[in-house]
C-alpha positions as CSV (number, residue, x, y, z in Angstrom):
1,M,-136.2,-104.4,69.0
2,S,-136.1,-102.0,71.9
3,V,-133.3,-104.0,73.6
4,E,-131.2,-104.0,70.4
5,A,-131.8,-100.3,69.9
6,A,-130.6,-99.6,73.5
7,Q,-127.5,-101.7,73.0
8,A,-126.6,-100.3,69.6
9,P,-125.1,-96.9,70.6
10,P,-122.4,-98.2,73.0
11,F,-121.0,-100.3,70.1
12,R,-120.9,-97.4,67.6
13,P,-117.8,-95.7,69.1
14,V,-116.0,-99.1,69.0
15,L,-116.9,-99.7,65.4
16,R,-115.9,-96.1,64.5
17,A,-112.5,-96.5,66.2
18,R,-111.9,-99.8,64.4
19,R,-112.8,-98.4,61.0
20,Q,-110.7,-95.3,61.7
21,G,-107.7,-97.4,62.5
22,L,-108.2,-99.5,59.4
23,R,-108.5,-96.3,57.3
24,I,-105.3,-94.9,58.6
25,A,-103.3,-98.1,58.2
26,A,-104.7,-98.8,54.6
27,A,-104.0,-95.2,53.5
28,V,-100.4,-95.0,54.7
29,A,-99.6,-98.5,53.4
30,V,-101.1,-97.9,49.9
31,G,-99.7,-94.3,49.7
32,F,-96.2,-95.3,50.8
33,T,-96.0,-98.3,48.5
34,V,-97.2,-96.3,45.5
35,G,-94.8,-93.5,46.3
36,V,-91.8,-95.9,46.4
37,A,-93.0,-97.8,43.3
38,K,-93.2,-94.5,41.4
39,G,-89.7,-93.4,42.6
40,E,-91.0,-90.3,44.4
41,I,-88.4,-88.1,46.0
42,L,-90.3,-88.0,49.3
43,P,-92.5,-91.1,49.3
44,F,-93.8,-90.3,52.8
45,L,-95.5,-87.1,51.9
46,A,-98.9,-88.4,50.6
47,P,-99.3,-91.0,53.4
48,M,-98.3,-88.4,56.0
49,F,-100.9,-85.9,54.7
50,A,-103.5,-88.7,54.6
51,A,-102.7,-89.8,58.2
52,Q,-103.1,-86.2,59.5
53,F,-106.4,-85.7,57.7
54,L,-107.8,-89.0,59.0
55,V,-106.6,-88.5,62.6
56,A,-108.0,-85.0,62.6
57,S,-111.6,-86.2,62.0
58,P,-113.5,-89.5,61.5
59,R,-115.5,-87.7,58.8
60,P,-114.3,-87.7,55.2
61,L,-113.0,-84.5,53.7
62,G,-115.7,-82.6,51.8
63,A,-115.0,-81.4,48.2
64,K,-114.8,-77.8,49.3
65,Q,-112.7,-78.7,52.3
66,A,-110.3,-80.8,50.2
67,V,-109.9,-78.0,47.6
68,G,-109.3,-75.5,50.3
69,M,-106.7,-77.6,51.9
70,I,-104.9,-78.2,48.6
71,V,-105.0,-74.5,47.8
72,L,-103.8,-73.5,51.3
73,I,-100.8,-75.9,51.2
74,L,-99.9,-74.9,47.7
75,V,-100.1,-71.2,48.5
76,A,-98.0,-71.8,51.6
77,G,-95.5,-73.8,49.7
78,E,-95.2,-71.3,46.8
79,A,-94.8,-68.4,49.3
80,L,-92.1,-70.3,51.2
81,V,-90.2,-71.2,48.0
82,W,-90.3,-67.5,47.1
83,L,-89.2,-66.3,50.5
84,T,-86.4,-68.9,50.6
85,G,-85.2,-67.8,47.2
86,L,-85.4,-64.1,48.0
87,F,-83.9,-64.2,51.5
88,G,-81.7,-67.3,51.3
89,D,-78.6,-65.2,51.4
90,R,-80.1,-63.1,54.3
91,P,-80.7,-65.8,56.9
92,A,-81.7,-63.4,59.7
93,V,-84.6,-62.1,57.7
94,L,-85.7,-65.6,56.5
95,L,-85.6,-66.8,60.1
96,I,-87.7,-63.9,61.3
97,L,-90.3,-64.7,58.7
98,L,-90.2,-68.4,59.4
99,G,-90.7,-67.6,63.1
100,L,-93.8,-65.6,62.4
101,I,-95.2,-68.5,60.5
102,Y,-94.4,-71.0,63.2
103,F,-95.8,-68.7,65.9
104,A,-99.1,-68.3,64.0
105,C,-99.5,-72.1,63.6
106,F,-98.5,-72.9,67.2
107,L,-100.9,-70.3,68.5
108,L,-103.8,-71.8,66.4
109,Q,-103.0,-75.2,67.7
110,A,-102.8,-74.0,71.4
111,Q,-106.2,-72.4,71.0
112,G,-107.7,-75.6,69.5
113,K,-108.0,-74.2,66.0
114,G,-106.4,-74.9,62.6
115,G,-106.8,-78.7,62.8
116,A,-104.4,-80.7,60.7
117,A,-103.6,-77.6,58.5
118,A,-101.6,-75.8,61.2
119,F,-99.3,-78.8,61.7
120,L,-98.9,-79.4,58.0
121,I,-98.0,-75.8,57.3
122,I,-95.3,-76.1,60.0
123,V,-94.0,-79.2,58.3
124,I,-93.9,-77.4,55.0
125,A,-92.2,-74.3,56.5
126,V,-89.5,-76.7,57.8
127,M,-89.1,-78.8,54.6
128,V,-89.1,-76.0,52.0
129,P,-86.2,-73.9,53.4
130,M,-84.2,-77.1,54.1
131,L,-84.7,-78.6,50.7
132,G,-84.4,-75.2,49.0
133,I,-81.1,-74.4,50.7
134,L,-79.5,-77.8,51.3
135,Q,-80.9,-79.9,48.4
136,K,-80.7,-77.6,45.4
137,D,-80.2,-80.5,42.9
138,L,-83.8,-81.8,43.2
139,D,-85.2,-83.0,39.8
140,E,-88.6,-81.6,40.6
141,S,-89.7,-78.3,42.0
142,I,-90.6,-78.3,45.7
143,V,-94.1,-76.9,45.0
144,L,-94.8,-79.8,42.5
145,I,-93.6,-82.3,45.1
146,L,-96.0,-80.7,47.7
147,F,-98.8,-80.6,45.2
148,K,-98.5,-84.4,44.4
149,G,-98.2,-85.1,48.1
150,V,-101.3,-83.2,49.3
151,L,-103.4,-84.4,46.3
152,G,-102.3,-88.0,47.0
153,G,-103.2,-87.5,50.7
154,V,-106.7,-86.3,49.8
155,V,-107.3,-89.1,47.4
156,L,-106.0,-91.7,49.9
157,T,-108.5,-90.4,52.5
158,W,-111.4,-90.6,50.1
159,L,-110.4,-94.1,49.1
160,A,-110.0,-95.2,52.7
161,H,-113.5,-93.8,53.6
162,A,-115.0,-95.6,50.5
163,V,-113.5,-98.9,51.6
164,F,-114.2,-98.4,55.4
165,P,-117.1,-96.0,55.7
166,D,-117.9,-94.2,58.9
167,P,-120.8,-95.8,60.8
168,G,-122.4,-92.4,61.5
169,G,-123.5,-90.9,64.8
170,D,-121.9,-88.2,66.9
171,A,-118.2,-87.6,66.5
172,P,-115.8,-87.2,69.5
173,A,-115.9,-83.7,71.1
174,P,-113.0,-81.4,70.2
175,T,-110.2,-80.8,72.6
176,V,-110.6,-77.9,75.0
177,A,-108.2,-75.1,74.3
178,S,-105.8,-73.3,76.7
179,G,-106.3,-69.7,77.9
180,V,-105.3,-67.0,75.4
181,D,-102.4,-65.6,77.5
182,R,-101.0,-69.0,78.2
183,A,-101.4,-70.0,74.6
184,V,-99.4,-67.0,73.4
185,R,-96.6,-67.6,75.8
186,R,-96.4,-71.2,74.9
187,A,-96.5,-70.5,71.2
188,L,-93.6,-68.0,71.6
189,A,-91.6,-70.7,73.4
190,N,-92.4,-73.3,70.8
191,T,-91.4,-70.9,68.0
192,A,-88.0,-70.3,69.7
193,I,-87.4,-74.0,70.1
194,L,-88.3,-75.0,66.6
195,L,-86.3,-72.1,65.1
196,A,-83.2,-73.2,67.1
197,M,-83.5,-76.7,65.6
198,V,-83.9,-75.3,62.0
199,V,-80.9,-73.1,62.5
200,L,-78.9,-76.1,63.8
201,C,-79.7,-78.1,60.7
202,L,-78.9,-75.2,58.3
203,V,-75.5,-74.3,59.8
204,D,-74.1,-77.7,61.0
205,S,-73.1,-80.1,58.2
206,R,-73.8,-83.1,60.5
207,F,-77.5,-82.2,60.5
208,S,-77.7,-81.1,56.8
209,T,-79.9,-84.1,55.9
210,A,-81.6,-84.4,59.3
211,M,-85.0,-83.0,58.2
212,V,-86.5,-85.5,60.7
213,V,-85.1,-83.4,63.7
214,P,-87.1,-80.2,63.3
215,I,-90.2,-82.1,62.2
216,T,-90.0,-84.4,65.2
217,V,-89.5,-81.4,67.4
218,A,-92.6,-79.7,65.9
219,S,-94.7,-82.8,66.3
220,L,-93.6,-83.2,70.0
221,L,-94.3,-79.6,70.8
222,I,-97.9,-80.0,69.7
223,Q,-98.3,-83.3,71.4
224,L,-96.9,-81.9,74.7
225,D,-99.9,-79.6,75.0
226,L,-101.9,-82.8,75.7
227,A,-99.5,-84.0,78.4
228,V,-101.0,-83.0,81.8
229,S,-98.3,-84.7,83.9
230,G,-94.7,-85.7,83.9
231,R,-95.7,-89.4,83.5
232,A,-97.8,-88.6,80.4
233,A,-94.8,-86.6,79.0
234,F,-92.5,-89.5,79.6
235,G,-94.9,-91.8,77.9
236,L,-95.1,-89.4,74.9
237,M,-91.3,-89.5,74.6
238,I,-91.2,-93.3,74.7
239,V,-94.0,-93.6,72.0
240,N,-92.2,-91.2,69.7
241,L,-88.8,-93.0,70.2
242,L,-90.7,-96.2,69.4
243,G,-91.7,-94.7,66.1
244,G,-88.0,-94.3,65.2
245,I,-87.0,-97.8,66.4
246,V,-89.8,-99.4,64.4
247,A,-88.6,-97.4,61.3
248,S,-85.1,-98.8,61.9
249,L,-86.4,-102.4,62.1
250,A,-88.7,-101.9,59.1
251,F,-85.7,-100.6,57.0
252,A,-83.6,-103.6,58.1
253,F,-86.4,-106.0,57.0
254,V,-86.9,-104.3,53.7
255,E,-83.2,-104.4,53.0
256,L,-83.3,-108.2,53.5
257,R,-86.3,-108.6,51.2
258,P,-86.7,-105.5,49.0
259,T,-90.1,-106.2,47.3
260,L,-93.1,-104.0,47.1
261,P,-95.6,-106.5,48.6
262,F,-93.3,-106.9,51.6
263,L,-92.9,-103.2,51.9
264,F,-96.7,-102.8,51.8
265,L,-97.2,-105.4,54.5
266,I,-94.6,-103.8,56.8
267,V,-96.2,-100.3,56.5
268,L,-99.7,-101.8,56.9
269,V,-98.7,-103.5,60.2
270,V,-97.1,-100.4,61.6
271,G,-100.1,-98.3,60.4
272,L,-102.4,-100.7,62.4
273,L,-100.1,-100.4,65.4
274,F,-100.0,-96.6,65.6
275,G,-103.1,-95.7,63.7
276,G,-105.2,-98.2,65.6
277,R,-104.0,-96.7,68.9
278,A,-104.6,-93.2,67.7
279,A,-108.2,-94.1,66.7
280,A,-108.9,-96.2,69.8
281,D,-107.8,-93.5,72.3
282,P,-108.8,-90.0,71.1
283,K,-107.0,-88.3,74.0
284,A,-103.7,-89.9,72.8
285,G,-104.5,-89.6,69.1
286,E,-102.0,-86.8,68.5
287,V,-99.3,-88.8,70.3
288,Y,-99.6,-91.9,68.2
289,A,-100.2,-89.8,65.1
290,G,-96.8,-88.2,65.9
291,A,-95.1,-91.5,66.3
292,L,-96.6,-92.6,62.9
293,T,-95.3,-89.4,61.4
294,T,-91.8,-90.0,62.8
295,F,-91.9,-93.6,61.4
296,L,-93.1,-92.4,57.9
297,I,-90.5,-89.7,57.6
298,L,-87.6,-91.8,58.8
299,F,-88.6,-94.9,56.8
300,G,-89.4,-92.6,53.8
301,L,-86.0,-90.9,53.9
302,G,-84.3,-94.3,54.2
303,V,-85.8,-95.5,50.9
304,S,-85.8,-92.1,49.2
305,P,-83.5,-91.4,46.2
306,L,-82.4,-88.2,48.0
307,P,-78.6,-87.9,48.5
308,A,-77.2,-89.4,51.6
309,S,-80.1,-91.8,52.1
310,T,-77.9,-94.8,52.5
311,P,-78.2,-97.6,55.0
312,D,-75.2,-96.2,56.9
313,S,-76.7,-92.8,57.3
314,F,-80.1,-94.2,58.1
315,A,-78.7,-96.0,61.1
316,T,-77.7,-92.6,62.6
317,R,-81.3,-91.2,62.3
318,I,-82.5,-93.1,65.3
319,G,-79.9,-91.1,67.3
320,L,-81.2,-88.0,65.6
321,V,-84.8,-88.8,66.8
322,L,-83.5,-89.3,70.3
323,F,-81.6,-86.0,70.1
324,A,-84.8,-84.2,68.9
325,I,-86.8,-85.8,71.8
326,V,-84.2,-84.9,74.5
327,C,-83.8,-81.3,73.2
328,T,-87.5,-80.8,73.1
329,F,-88.1,-81.9,76.6
330,C,-85.1,-79.9,78.0
331,L,-86.0,-76.7,76.2
332,T,-89.7,-76.9,77.0
333,A,-88.8,-77.4,80.7
334,L,-86.7,-74.2,80.5
335,L,-88.9,-72.0,78.2
336,W,-92.5,-73.0,78.8
337,P,-94.5,-70.9,81.2
338,A,-95.0,-72.5,84.6
339,P,-98.5,-73.9,85.2
340,S,-100.7,-71.5,87.1
341,T,-101.3,-72.4,90.7
342,Q,-104.3,-70.1,91.0
343,R,-107.7,-70.4,89.3
344,E,-108.4,-67.7,86.7
345,R,-111.2,-65.4,87.8
346,P,-114.1,-65.3,85.4
347,G,-114.0,-62.3,83.1
């Protein structure tokens, strides 16, 4: 008994990682397939929310936490719809307000706060203005689309935990945050970069349906906080580009055999590929979660009934992902504060 007890703890992290990977894969596969079957405008929303919730913590969302998340996202979505309608014809004012939202979220992320909510609000603050300005013929209101997406994400996380329960024990320690001054400067730079991408999509007709560009940029900016070397940053770029390439291959396979069971199988395999890696390596969790987000958005836009979601336009989105990656790395190299060469004195 004592030998078994001594050997049990080392296996618990492995079991937790395996179940976490299975939860992520099952949630995104079920959510994506159900969204496509129901003809959702954005079938990637619910699985994307679910993936973010699951990657953020191995623990299931509590009832209060879930309600708080739903209310937060709905309030943010409603506020952004109102701001877009009010200042849509005054783009300078709208961009200033969006910049304040981006800055607050990036600052929370840089300080190790906010969890999945900060990134999801950034995504919403990108999607709502673009859909509100460029896709005015949506059959449903944007807030209703967001509500169904976040509610579906919460339900998917609960179902995933019910099928693959957490083994218990201590959860991984949270990531150490950057210093306050450095976090502020980096958040300002990130805000400028993301705003530039949003402006590009709003003013250039070639990017009018390229929602994936600013969302990929936002995901990369958050992931780059984890890259402590040039080699790690290059690996991050490759992993995110891989998400786009896998989405392209998945779309080609679905075009050959457009059935829901085949669609489910493809998303499940990709979920295991990226979700499994995110669960197995907590340090790289945000990176593989970002690649999974890229895959879900690209693949989801490919099968979405939104205008311009045709096979021909889908083929160009891989180039858009590469464009987003290159722009992000070039702009961060120019705008991010240089790493300090001196140790900070204790205050």
